[in-house]
N, C-alpha and C positions, 0 to 999 in steps of 0.2 A: 250188750250192744251187738246188733247183727252186722255182719260184713257187707259192705256195699260193693257191688261189681260194676266196674266202669270200663267203657271201651276207650282205648287210646286211638285218636285220629291223627295226631301230629306229634312231632318232637322238635325241640330246638337243639341244635347240635353245634359243637365246636369242630373246627378242622383239626386234623392231626392223624398220626399214623397208628395210634393205639385205640382200636375200636371200642373197647369197654369203658373208655374215659370220655367219649365224645358226646354223649347225651347229657344235656343240662336240665331240660324240662320235658314233661309229657303233658298232653292235654286232650280234651275231648269236649263233647257237647251233650248236655242233658236238656230235657224240656224246659228246665228253669234257666238255662243259659250255659255259657262256656265255663269250663273248669280247667285249671292248670296248676301243676305243682312241680317243685324241684324233684329231680330224680331221687335224691337222698330222702326226701319226704315220702315219695312213693315206695321206696325200699322199706322204710320204717313202717309205713301203713300196711304193707304186705306182711312184714315180720310180726307185727302186732295184731294181724288179722282184722284190721279196720276196713281195709279195701282189698279187693282182688281186681286184676286188670286183664284185658284181652285185646287182641287186634283181630280184624277180619281181613283175610287174604284170600282172594279168588273165591269168596263166598263161604270160606271156612273160618270158624272162630278158633284162634290160637291163644292159649293161656299165656300170660306174661309171668315169669318166675324170677327169682333172685339168683344171680350168679355171683361167683367170688373168684377174683383173680388179682394177684399182686397186692394182697392185703386190702382190697377194695371190693365192696358189695355193689352190685349194679343190676339193672333190669335187662332181661332178654326174653325172647320167645321160647316157649317150652321145646320147640323143634330146633332151636339154635344150639350149636356147640359152644365154643368159647365166645365168638363174636356175636353181638346182639343184632344180627342182620335184619331180623324181622322189624325191629324198631328203627334201625338206621335208614331203611328205605321209605319210611313214612314221610309225608311232606313236612317242610320246615314251617313252624309257627302255625297259628290258627288258619283254617282254610278261608279263602275269599268267599264273599257272599254268594258267588255263583255255585259254590259247592254245598250250600246249605239249603235244605228243602224242608219246610215245615218245622223248623227248629232243630232238626237233627242233621248232622253232617252226612254226606254221601261218601262212603269210603272209596278211596281211589283204587284202581286196579294195580295191585302190587306184584303181579307176576314178573319174573325176570324178563328183561328185554334183550 
């Protein structure tokens, strides 16, 4: 089975002081529709090489990798150190219809403000 590469457009997060425990789900949009999965499912998909993920930041594709901290596996950007900052700055939940163009989401500008 070939690995499917998916772009993450949004995350659903919990509030809290520990960055690597805040992401609950990740999601995106394909021509066939929206997809979403629990972070733990996405970690397993990467570990089993069923899926790979990336985000687009300021026009650059950044791979999403697995991190490990405090006996917990989690997703983070390949450019991130401990904290999954690349994923934490993504919008919460699926984008509104105003962000969807032709079935594909328009990635927000994620540069620090």
